[in-house]
Short mmCIF file of the C-alpha atoms (twelve columns), coordinates in Angstrom:
data_MODEL
# 
_entry.id   MODEL 
# 
loop_
_atom_site.group_PDB 
_atom_site.id 
_atom_site.type_symbol 
_atom_site.label_atom_id 
_atom_site.label_alt_id 
_atom_site.label_comp_id 
_atom_site.label_asym_id 
_atom_site.label_seq_id 
_atom_site.Cartn_x 
_atom_site.Cartn_y 
_atom_site.Cartn_z 
_atom_site.pdbx_PDB_model_num 
ATOM 1  C CA . MET A 1  -0.037  -0.012 0.022   1 
ATOM 2  C CA . THR A 2  1.258   3.493  -0.800  1 
ATOM 3  C CA . ASN A 3  1.044   6.373  1.628   1 
ATOM 4  C CA . ASN A 4  -1.145  9.240  0.159   1 
ATOM 5  C CA . PRO A 5  1.235   12.124 1.322   1 
ATOM 6  C CA . VAL A 6  4.096   10.340 -0.277  1 
ATOM 7  C CA . VAL A 7  2.179   9.973  -3.581  1 
ATOM 8  C CA . ALA A 8  0.999   13.589 -3.385  1 
ATOM 9  C CA . ASP A 9  4.600   14.841 -2.835  1 
ATOM 10 C CA . ARG A 10 6.015   12.705 -5.678  1 
ATOM 11 C CA . ALA A 11 3.268   13.838 -7.972  1 
ATOM 12 C CA . GLY A 12 3.761   17.501 -7.081  1 
ATOM 13 C CA . ILE A 13 0.073   17.817 -5.915  1 
ATOM 14 C CA . ARG A 14 -0.733  19.518 -2.727  1 
ATOM 15 C CA . ARG A 15 -1.499  16.968 -0.028  1 
ATOM 16 C CA . ASP A 16 -4.954  18.454 0.791   1 
ATOM 17 C CA . ILE A 17 -5.900  18.415 -2.929  1 
ATOM 18 C CA . PHE A 18 -4.694  14.892 -3.297  1 
ATOM 19 C CA . SER A 19 -6.647  13.801 -0.246  1 
ATOM 20 C CA . ARG A 20 -9.846  15.270 -1.742  1 
ATOM 21 C CA . ILE A 21 -9.196  13.452 -5.044  1 
ATOM 22 C CA . VAL A 22 -8.769  10.152 -3.262  1 
ATOM 23 C CA . ARG A 23 -11.902 10.709 -1.234  1 
ATOM 24 C CA . CYS A 24 -13.942 11.533 -4.439  1 
ATOM 25 C CA . LYS A 25 -14.522 15.099 -3.077  1 
ATOM 26 C CA . ARG A 26 -12.742 16.727 -6.079  1 
ATOM 27 C CA . PRO A 27 -12.295 15.558 -9.670  1 
ATOM 28 C CA . VAL A 28 -8.897  14.593 -10.922 1 
ATOM 29 C CA . TYR A 29 -7.869  16.814 -13.841 1 
ATOM 30 C CA . ALA A 30 -6.237  15.455 -16.994 1 
ATOM 31 C CA . ASP A 31 -2.907  17.068 -16.303 1 
ATOM 32 C CA . GLU A 32 -2.728  15.415 -12.853 1 
ATOM 33 C CA . VAL A 33 -3.325  11.848 -14.086 1 
ATOM 34 C CA . GLY A 34 0.074   11.484 -15.638 1 
ATOM 35 C CA . GLN A 35 1.752   12.882 -12.534 1 
ATOM 36 C CA . ILE A 36 -0.144  10.512 -10.266 1 
ATOM 37 C CA . ALA A 37 0.686   7.536  -12.526 1 
ATOM 38 C CA . GLN A 38 4.347   8.458  -12.610 1 
ATOM 39 C CA . ALA A 39 4.406   8.915  -8.783  1 
ATOM 40 C CA . LEU A 40 2.954   5.440  -8.348  1 
ATOM 41 C CA . GLY A 41 5.244   3.921  -10.980 1 
ATOM 42 C CA . VAL A 42 2.386   2.730  -13.201 1 
ATOM 43 C CA . SER A 43 0.943   3.559  -16.624 1 
ATOM 44 C CA . ILE A 44 -2.060  5.761  -17.076 1 
ATOM 45 C CA . GLU A 45 -3.822  2.730  -18.529 1 
ATOM 46 C CA . HIS A 46 -3.161  0.829  -15.301 1 
ATOM 47 C CA . LEU A 47 -4.874  3.553  -13.322 1 
ATOM 48 C CA . PHE A 48 -8.033  3.120  -15.386 1 
ATOM 49 C CA . ALA A 49 -8.063  -0.649 -15.702 1 
ATOM 50 C CA . GLN A 50 -10.903 -2.434 -14.067 1 
ATOM 51 C CA . SER A 51 -10.188 -4.880 -11.319 1 
ATOM 52 C CA . GLY A 52 -8.718  -8.017 -12.796 1 
ATOM 53 C CA . ASP A 53 -7.675  -6.301 -16.057 1 
ATOM 54 C CA . ALA A 54 -4.420  -4.775 -14.683 1 
ATOM 55 C CA . ASN A 55 -1.245  -6.599 -15.079 1 
# 
């Protein structure tokens, strides 16, 4: 499991904003998707894969 503040920092997104995104209180914007994927070390496609589809 990845710690949200660590991901936020790696993605260059303010921690409070990232927390709101994770809790579905704020939409994630297109320019943030790539930053989040890179911070997690996964592809953008992986972020949007349905359970069981991700490799």
